[in-house]
C-alpha positions as CSV (number, residue, x, y, z in Angstrom):
1,M,0.2,0.1,-0.1
2,T,1.4,3.6,-0.7
3,I,0.7,6.4,1.4
4,R,0.3,9.8,-0.5
5,I,1.6,12.8,1.2
6,G,0.9,16.3,0.4
7,V,3.8,18.8,1.4
8,L,3.4,22.3,2.1
9,S,6.0,25.4,3.6
10,D,6.2,29.2,3.8
11,T,2.6,29.8,2.5
12,H,2.8,33.3,4.5
13,L,-0.8,33.4,4.5
14,H,-2.9,35.6,6.9
15,R,-6.1,34.2,6.0
16,V,-7.1,31.0,3.4
17,T,-7.4,32.6,0.2
18,P,-9.1,31.5,-3.0
19,E,-5.9,30.8,-4.4
20,F,-4.9,28.5,-1.7
21,R,-8.4,26.9,-1.7
22,A,-7.7,26.0,-5.3
23,I,-4.1,24.6,-4.9
24,Y,-5.7,22.4,-2.0
25,D,-8.8,21.4,-4.0
26,R,-6.3,20.5,-7.3
27,Y,-3.3,18.9,-5.6
28,L,-3.9,17.9,-2.0
29,S,-7.7,17.0,-1.6
30,D,-7.0,13.3,-2.3
31,V,-3.9,12.6,-0.6
32,D,-3.6,10.5,2.4
33,F,-2.4,13.4,4.8
34,I,-0.7,17.0,4.5
35,M,2.6,17.7,6.0
36,H,3.3,21.7,6.4
37,A,7.1,22.7,7.3
38,G,5.8,26.1,9.1
39,D,5.8,29.8,8.2
40,F,1.7,29.4,8.0
41,T,1.4,33.1,9.5
42,S,-1.8,32.5,10.7
43,P,-3.9,29.9,12.9
44,A,-6.9,30.1,10.1
45,L,-4.1,28.0,7.8
46,V,-3.4,25.6,10.4
47,S,-7.3,25.0,11.4
48,F,-8.1,24.8,7.5
49,L,-5.5,22.0,7.2
50,G,-6.5,20.6,10.4
51,K,-9.6,19.3,9.4
52,G,-8.1,16.5,7.9
53,E,-5.0,14.4,9.1
54,F,-2.3,16.8,9.3
55,H,1.3,17.5,10.6
56,G,3.0,20.6,10.9
57,V,5.5,22.5,12.7
58,Y,6.1,26.4,13.1
59,G,8.3,28.6,11.5
60,N,10.4,32.1,12.3
61,M,7.4,34.1,10.8
62,D,4.8,32.3,12.5
63,P,3.1,34.4,15.4
64,L,2.4,32.9,18.9
65,A,-0.9,31.9,18.0
66,V,0.3,29.5,15.5
67,K,3.3,28.6,17.7
68,S,1.2,27.6,20.6
69,M,-0.7,25.3,18.1
70,L,2.5,23.4,16.7
71,P,5.7,22.2,17.7
72,E,9.3,23.4,16.5
73,K,10.2,19.9,15.1
74,K,8.6,16.2,15.0
75,V,9.2,12.9,14.0
76,V,6.1,11.1,12.1
77,A,5.9,7.4,11.5
78,V,4.6,6.8,8.1
79,G,4.4,2.8,7.5
80,A,8.1,1.5,7.9
81,Y,9.4,5.2,7.5
82,R,10.3,7.8,10.0
83,I,9.9,11.6,8.5
84,G,11.4,14.4,10.4
85,L,9.6,18.0,10.1
86,I,11.3,21.0,10.8
87,H,11.0,24.6,9.5
88,G,15.0,25.8,9.4
89,W,16.5,28.8,10.3
90,G,19.1,31.5,9.4
91,S,20.7,31.9,6.0
92,S,19.9,29.5,3.1
93,E,23.5,28.7,2.7
94,G,24.3,25.7,5.1
95,L,20.4,25.5,6.2
96,E,20.6,21.4,5.2
97,N,23.8,21.1,7.5
98,R,21.8,22.8,10.2
99,I,18.6,20.8,10.0
100,W,20.6,17.5,9.5
101,D,21.8,17.8,13.0
102,E,18.2,18.1,14.5
103,F,17.3,14.4,13.5
104,D,18.7,10.7,14.3
105,D,17.1,7.5,12.4
106,V,15.1,9.4,9.8
107,D,14.5,8.2,6.3
108,V,13.3,11.6,5.3
109,I,13.7,15.4,6.6
110,I,11.3,17.9,5.5
111,Y,12.1,21.3,5.8
112,G,11.3,24.9,4.5
113,H,12.5,28.3,5.3
114,S,14.5,28.9,1.9
115,H,11.7,29.2,-0.3
116,K,13.6,26.8,-2.8
117,A,12.4,23.5,-3.8
118,A,15.0,20.5,-2.7
119,N,14.4,17.0,-3.7
120,H,17.7,14.6,-3.1
121,V,19.3,11.9,-0.9
122,R,22.2,12.5,1.3
123,E,23.5,9.5,3.1
124,G,20.3,7.5,2.9
125,V,18.2,10.3,3.9
126,L,15.9,12.0,1.6
127,L,16.3,15.6,2.2
128,F,12.7,17.4,0.9
129,N,11.9,21.2,0.8
130,P,8.5,21.7,-1.3
131,G,9.3,25.5,-1.9
132,T,6.6,27.9,-1.3
133,A,3.2,27.5,-2.7
134,T,1.9,31.1,-2.1
135,G,4.8,33.1,-0.4
136,Y,7.7,34.7,-2.0
137,A,9.2,32.4,-4.8
138,L,12.9,32.9,-4.5
139,A,13.5,30.3,-7.4
140,G,11.0,32.3,-9.3
141,A,8.1,29.6,-9.6
142,H,5.9,28.6,-6.8
143,S,5.6,25.0,-5.9
144,I,4.5,22.0,-3.3
145,G,5.7,18.4,-2.8
146,L,4.2,15.1,-3.0
147,L,5.6,12.0,-1.2
148,E,4.9,8.5,-1.9
149,C,5.8,5.9,1.0
150,G,5.4,2.5,-0.4
151,E,8.3,-0.1,-1.1
152,A,10.4,3.3,-1.1
153,V,9.8,7.1,-0.5
154,Q,9.5,8.9,-3.6
155,G,9.5,12.6,-3.6
156,D,8.2,14.6,-6.4
157,I,8.0,18.7,-6.5
158,I,5.1,20.2,-8.4
159,Q,5.3,23.4,-10.1
160,L,2.2,25.7,-9.9
161,D,3.2,28.5,-12.1
């Protein structure tokens, strides 16, 4: 059985916008659950995503209302896999090295903060950043992620623009 996970980060929304609802309806409404790597910037978005199965962490731009709802980092068991979820901090340069040290014994690390999508394996661990669906797109394009956990873990970045 394959488990499909919709992955978001750095949405930077103060409310659930029609644009975000369209992204959700088109790409996320049929996944098994959603993971968000922080910088929601509104508890309304956390509540919206929390209507279904959802895992999230807060980011550096999140207000206290969001920080009171979510942890700074977490590990989620998905079938035989362990997925670390964290936002990240500081410069984009060296970000993966900083978050790497935050987890032991995980198969995937999902992170955000840089607004740049990433999908590659380091020492047997998938490092996965979905980019930003609705925030400032540093790479010039908005994106979300999809993880499929079956016999292996496969990550895909979906370009929205």
